[in-house]
N, C-alpha and C positions, 0 to 999 in steps of 0.2 A: 526482528524484535530483540530488545536487550533484556537485562535482568528484570526481575519482578520489582514493581514499585515498592519502596520501603513502607509506604503508607498502607498498601494492600497487604503486605506481609505482616505488618503490625496488627492490622485488624484480624487477620486470620490467626495469628499467634495468640491474640487475646481470646478468640473463640475456641482455640484448641485447648485452652486451660479449662473450659467449661464443657467441651464436647469431645467424646472419644472419636466420633466420625471425622470432625474437623482436624483432630490431631493426627489420626492415622491415615486419612484419605485426602481431605481437601488441602491441607497445608503442603504435603509432598506433591500433590497434583499441580498446585499453583506454581511451585518452583519448577516443576517439569515443563509446563507449557510455556514458560518464559525463557527456556534455553534456546540458543540461536538456531540449533539444528532442527528442533522439533516441528515447527510450523512447515518447514521445507519438506520434512519426511511425510507429514500428513498430506500436503499438497501433491507430492509425488505418488503416494498411495492412491489418492483419488483419481489422478490421471491414469494410473495403471488399471484401476478398476474399470474406468470408462473404456479404455482400449480393449481390455479383455471382454467386457460385456458387449461392445459393438462388434466384436469378431467371434462371438460365441454362437451356439445354436439359438440363443434367445436374443439375438441382435435386433430383431424386429421390435421387441418390447422396449429396448433402449430408445430407439428413434421415435416410437409411438408415444412414449412417456413425455419426452421433451417437446413433441409437437402437439401435446394436449392443450386445447384452448382453455383459457381461464379468464372469466369476466368479472369485473367489479362494476356494480351499478348502484347509483344513489339518485333516486327520483328519475329525472329525465337524462341524467349524465351516466354514461357507461364507458368503460375502457376494457377492451378485449384484446388479449395477446396470447400467443403460445407460451407454454411454461418456460421454454428456453429464453424467450424475450423478457419475461418477468425477471429471470435471473440476471440477464445481461443489462437490462435497462433499470431494474429496480434494486435488487440486492447489490449490484456493483456500484450503485450510487453511494451505499454505505462504505464500501471499500475506498472509493475515491474521496469520501468525506474524511476518512482516516488519513489518506494521503495528503489531503489539504491541511489537516491538523499537523502532520509531521513536517510538511514544508514550512508552515508558519513557525513552528517551534524552532526549527533549525535556523530560520532567518532572524528570529527574535533573540534566541539565547544559545543556539547551538554552533556547530562548526561554520555555518554560513553567516553568522552575525558579524564576524570580523572580515572586512573586505579583503585584506591581504591573504588571510588563511583560506577564504572562500574561493580565491582565484584558481587554486590548483585543482580541486575537485570539479569546479565549474568548467575549466578548460578541458579536463578529462572527459566530462560528460558531453560537452559540445563535440569533441572529436569522436566520441562513441556514438553520436547521433548522425553527424554529417557524413563520415566515411562509410558506415554501413549503408546509409541511404544511397550514396553514390555507387557503391558496389551493386546494390539491387537495381538502381536505375540503369546502370551500364548493361545489365542483362535484359531489362524489360522496356527500355525507352521506346516509345512508339507502338508497343505491343498491347495486347488485351490485359496484361497483368501490370501495366504501368501504375495503376492506382495504389498498389500495395507497397509503395516505397517507404511508408512509415512503419511497416511491420518489423524490420530488424533494428529499429532505433531504441527499443525498450530494454530495460533491465529488471528482472524479477528479484526484488529485495530478499524475499523469504528464502528462495533457492540459493541465491548467491551467498548470503550470510550463513546459510546452513552448510554449504560446501566449505566455506572458509572456517567454520567451527570444526569440521572434520580434520582440517590440517593441524589443529591443536595449537600448542604453544610455540610453534615455529613462526607464527604470524604475530607481529607486534600490535599493540593497542592502536598506534598511529595508523597502521595499514587498515585495520578494521574500521576506524572512524572515517578514513579516506574513502573506503568502499561504500559505507553508509551514506556519506555526503554526496558522493558521485551518483548513487542510485536515486537519492532525493532530487537532485537537479535533473537527472534523467527523467524522473516521473513528471517534473514540472514541464520539461520539454515535450513529453508525450501528450500531456494534457493540452498544451497549446496547439500541438499538431492536430489532435482530435477536434478541438474547437474550431480551428481555422480551415482545415482541409477536409474534414470528414463530416461536415455539416450539410444537411439537405436544404432544400428551399426553406428559407426562414419566414416566420410570421412576425411582422412588426408588432402586432397587438399582443401576442403571447410574450414576446421579448420585453415589451413595456411592462406587462404584468409581473414578469420575473424580476425586473429592475425595481418595481414598486415594492414587491415583497421583500427583496433584499434590504431596501430602505426601512421597511417595517422592523426587520430583525435588528438593524442598527439602532433604530429609535427605541426598541424594547430594552436594548442594552443600556442606552443612555438614561432611560427612566428607571433603571434598576430592577427590571423584571427578571426573576430568577426561576420561575415555574418551568420545569422541563417540559411539561405537557403542552404549554403554549408554544414553546419553540418547536416541538415536534409537529404541532398542527400547522404552523407557518411553514416549516421545512417541507412537509408533504405537499402543501399548496405550491411552494416554489418548485419542487420536483415536477409536479404536473404542468406548471407553466413552461418550464424548460423543455419538457417532453413535447408539448404542443407547439413549441417555437420552431422546431426543426433542428436546433442544436441538440447534441446528444444529452440525454437526461442525466447521465452520471456527472456532468459538469455542475449540476446543482449541488452535489455533495462537496465538490471542490470549493465552490463559492461559500458555502456555509462554513467549511473548515477555515477558510481564509479570514472570515469576519469574527471568528470565535475569539473572545478576549484571552490574551496570553499572560496577563498579570493578575495575581490574586487581589481580592478586595481588601485584604488585611495582611500585613507583613507578619512574620513569625515573632519579631520583637514586640510589635503592637499587641499581638495575641497574648504574649506572656503577661503583660500588664492587665489586660481584660480578664484573662483566665484567673489570675490571683484574686481579683476583685469578686468575680462570680463565685469562685470556690469558697471565699470567705463568707459571702452572703448565703451560700448553700449550707455551710456548716452552722451558721447562726440560726437559720430557719429550722434545721433539724433539731438543734438543741431546744428550740422553743416549740417543737412539735407543730411547726407551721408548714405543712406539706405542700400547700398550694404555692407558697413563695419558693420552697425548695424546688418544686417541679418547674416553676417559671425560670429559675436560675439555670436548671439543667437545659431547658429549651434554648435559652440565650447562649449557653456554652456550646450546645450542638451547632447553633448557627455560626458562631465565631470560628469554631473549628473548621467548618465547611468553607468559610471565607478565606482561610489561609491557603487554599489550593485553587489555582487558576482554573476557570472553566475548561480551558484547553487541556491542561494536564489531567483533570478529572475525567473528561470525555475520552482521552487517549487511554487512560488506565482502565476504563470500563468497557469501551467499545473495541479496542484493539484485539483482545482475545477472541471476541465474537467474529471479527473480520478475518482473523488468521485461521481460526479453527472451525468456522461454519461457512462463512460467505465464500471465501476463496476455494475451499474444497468442493462446495456445491457448484461453483463456477467451473472448476476443473472437471467435475463429473459431467456437467451439462455440455461442455465444449470440447473435451479431449477425445471423445468417442469417434474415431475415424475408422471406417470399415476398409481395412487394407486388403483389397483384392489384387489379383495379379495385374489387372488392367490399371489400377491406380498406381501400383508399384512401377509399372512400365512408363506410364505417363509422367509420374513424378521424377523418375530418373532422367528424363529429357526435358522436364518442364522448366522454363525460364523463371517461373515463380518460385518453385522449390529450390532451384539452384541459387537464385538471387537471395533468398532468405538465408540459406545455409552459408553462403559466402559472406553475406553481410554480418551475421551473428558470430560466425566462427573466426573469420579473418578480419573483417572490417572493424569489429569492436576493439580487439587488442591493438591493431595498427592505429586506429583513430585515437585511442586513449594515450598511447605512448607518444605518438607524433605531436598531439596538441599539448601534452604536458611538457615535452621537450621544447616546443615553441614558447610556451609560457615562461619556462625557466630561462631560456636563451634570451628572451626579450626583457627579462627582469621584472615581469609583472607578478611572479610567484616564486616561492622557494621550494626546492625539493625537500620532501620529508626527511627528517634526520634519521639516519640509520637504514633508510629504505633504498634498495638497489633498483636499477632499471629492469632487471630480470623479475623482481617481485612486482613491479608496476605492470609488466607484461602479463604476469599471472593474474593480477587483479583485473586487467583489461580483458583477459580471456573469460574470467568469471562473469564479467558484465555482459557477456554474450549469452547468458542464460536469460532468454527473453520471456518465455512461457506466458505468464498471465496476461500482461498488457499486449504482447505480440499476438497472442490468439485473439484477444479482444479486437485489435485493429484489423486482423485478418477477417473477422466477421463483419466489420464495418466496410471493408474493401470489397469483399467478394460474396456477400450473402446471396444465396440462391444460385450460385454458379459452381461448376466443377472445380474451379480454381481454389475454392475455399478449402476443400480437402487437401489439395496439393500444398497450399500455404500452411495449413495446420501440421501436415506431415513434416514439412520443412522446419517448422518451429520446434516440434518435438525432437526431431533428429539433431538439429543444431544445438538445442539446449543441452542435450545429453553430451554431445561432443565438446561443447564449450565448458561444461562443468567438469568433465574428465580432464580436459587439457589444462584448465586452471588449477585443479587439484594437484596434478602431477608437477606442473611448473613450480608451484609454491612449495610442494613437499620436497622436491629435489633441489631447489635453489635456495632454501633457507635452512638454518640450523635451529634446533630447539633452544628456547631461552634458557640461560644458565640458572640452575636451582640455587636459591639462597640458603 
């Protein structure tokens, strides 16, 4: 997560003029939650709480809580899942919706919008997916853990950017943008892997319904429908159709993010002319004590102000904090609780699954990132970032080995209901800590602070 949106800060600054609470509490809180390290710290705290709870005298309550059945029923339709599955299939759909929005924004107007500039992080992400998967496959080919090859492919954006923020001014802006773009492409790769390789037996009827609902969303956009509630209604129906199709339900979020309009309905320059006209009408109405006309002008002004922000930017601004500070921490709390018994520690130490995950994330990621960047530069399809050394690239490659959120997610898809799930999760947790520490030290020791002006 980057800095707070200027629009959000502007609204809160205006409120702070009228409210002591907004001035003293909400405005500082808004700046705090948009710092790069904060969401990673909250995520880490949730994972630690889960681990401590699962290994405490109250461990039974932890597992009983997430195994609690929860049923939704509407007439003859009912949907029943354990609480953990509601988190993984439902709440994580919102997380992947945010991921879909971020991918589209990068493709439309961000670092990935320029083909030449996009090639470097794209090559790094590809290497950071292929080589870790090969490391894992080398340990598990033909064995019971072979299905988990997708686990070490993922990068956790929140954790990686959080650790990068802790390095401070030793890291250039170009390197930060490179890591963000790498993680975005990595997310796109993970989504494709989940869709293609971790899909159960699919239902053609449900897939057709999902496709039809996606067309409904596109038609609503073409017709100029702006009601958030209608889009939520169709979005929930799309999620249910994808859930019933056999494809993982979280992909509904990605699809909705991908079709969200990225351009505002009104440019800032167009708004300037409209605003002048509306304000002039508002002032004239006030002078004539015509409050109905004045209120109508305010309503139009409110509408044109909203039209200057694209739906994609507005949704990211509103939903991203909820995803970072509620959904991901709840996911970490529900999925990081591994009961580390002596038997698990012994089995994990010799488990091809655990070793494969650790090797893939800790060694495969930096090797893959540096190797594929070198190939891209050598072949002339990309240019090395100005002022960035190979040692710094290796440090960023190490940070990309912090798999955590999506790695744990793929672990659950690969090994649900088997003892290998605990081994995979333990490998992800250990590897993410090792990768984060290695990346921090490499960047801290191999870069100098930026000169002060």
